[in-house]
N, C-alpha and C positions, 0 to 999 in steps of 0.2 A: 461496610456497617453502615451504622444509620445513618451519616454524614453523606454517606456515597449514593445512599439510596435515594434522600435527598435530594441531592443535586440532581439525580439521574430522573426523576420526578420534573424537578423544575424546568428540566431541557425539555422534557416532554410537554410541561406545558406552555412553556416560551414556544417551541415548534408549532404547536396546535394553533397558536395567534397568529403566526406568518404564514407565507406560501408556501411552505414546508411542507405542511400538513399534506397527504397524498404522494408525496416526493420521497420521502425519506423512510427507511425500515430499522425500527429499533431492534438491535439484534446484542444490546446489553445484557450481560448475565443476570439484572435484576428484575429481567422482564420475563414472566414465568411462560407465555406464550413463545418469546424466543427461545428460551431454554429448552422447552419441549421440541422445537423444529429444529434446533442445533443438534440434538440428539441424533434427528434420524437424518441427518446428511452432513458432508464435510466441507472444511471451512474453504476450501477452493470451489465450491458450489456457490457459496455466499459471494466471493471473490466476483466469480463468473458473470453473478446475474446484475452485480453492480454497472450503473452506467458510471459511474466515478467511485473510485475509491479516496478516503479521506484517512490520512494518518495525524492525528495532532499530538503526537509522543512529547514529553520534552527532552527526552534520552533515549538513543536506540545507536548500538555500537553499528551494527548492520542490519536494518529493517528487513527481512528477508520477506514480509506480508507485502511491501514496497516492489520487490521483485518476481514475487507472485503474480501480483495484480500485473505487471507489465508482461510478464508471461504470456499471460491469459488476454492482452493486447486491452484493458482496460485502463483509461487514463488514471493517473494518480494526481490527487491535490495531497502535500506532505508538510510539517512542519519542517525545519532545517535542520534535520537530524541526519548521524551516520553519513550513509554514502549518498542521500535525498538531494544536496546538489548537485554531487557529480553526475548523478543519473538523469536529473530532470531540470537541470541550471537555467537551459536556456529557454526552456520554455514550452519546446514542441513536444515532449513526450508526456506534460503534465506542467504542475504549478507547485513551486516551493515558498512555503511563508515564513514569516518569521517566528520564532519559537513565541508563545504568548501574544500574538496577535491573531485574536478569532476574526477580526474583520476582514484581514488577509486572506485566510483560510477560506471565509464564508465568500469572496471576491472569487478565487480560483474556482469553489464549486460552482458558485453562478454562474461563472465563464460558461463551463460545460455544460451544465444542466440547460441554459438557456441555447447553446448553439450545439446540437448534436452532430453536426458536420466537425465541428471542431474538435468534439469531443471523439469522433472515430478517426479524424486524423494523428488525435493524440493517442490514441490507442494503438494503432498501428505502428508510430514510430515508436511507441514504449516495446511492442513486441521484437521490433528490428533490433532494438538497443540491445534489449533484455537476448537476445537470440547472440547477437554478435559478442556479449562480455559473459553471459552465464552459460554456453551451449557445455553441457556435462564432458564430450569429449573433450574439448581444448582446456576445462577446467581439471578433468583427471590428468591430463597431460601436463599442468602447470604443476600439478600436487608430486605428480611421480618426477617433474625434474627437479623440483625443492628436494625431495628424500635421496636423489641422487647427488644432488650436491653435498648434504650432509651425511650419507652413510656409503657413497660412493656406486656406481651401477650396479644393476641386477645382476648378479651371477659371480660379481667379485670377488676374488680372495683377497683378506688382508693377508 
C-alpha cells in the first residue's frame, strides 16, 4: 500500500546517497522494472546472481530462501529467524544479525561485499552445509522413517 511504497522509495533514496549505489539491485514488487524482469526469470536465477543474499525478516519458521541460497553457494546475511542461527551461527557460512538491528545486518553485508574471498569461502561452506543437511535422498529417507514409525513398515498388514 502507500506506506510500503513510500518506505521502498525512501530506502532507494537513502541507498542512492551511500556507497550502495551500483552495488544493490532493487527487486521489490513496487519497482516496475524489477517486476517486468522477474516475470521473465525464476527466483533461483536472482539468488544465484547475488554476491550475498540478505534475509531481513522479523519472523520465519523455516526460511527456505536461506537454504536455496546456501545450496547455490551464495553467502547469506540473515536476521535471527527460524533455522538461521542453526545454519549460519558460527559465521563461516554467513552472518546472523539480531532482529531489528539494521546496523548489524549492514555490517554482515559489508563484510562479504568488501572481501570477495571471504564471500567465496562462506558460499562454499554454505553449499557444503546445505548438501549435508538438505540432501534430497537423505531427507526422503528421513520422511519415510517417520511414516514408518507412525503407520508401520511399507507392506505390513494390520
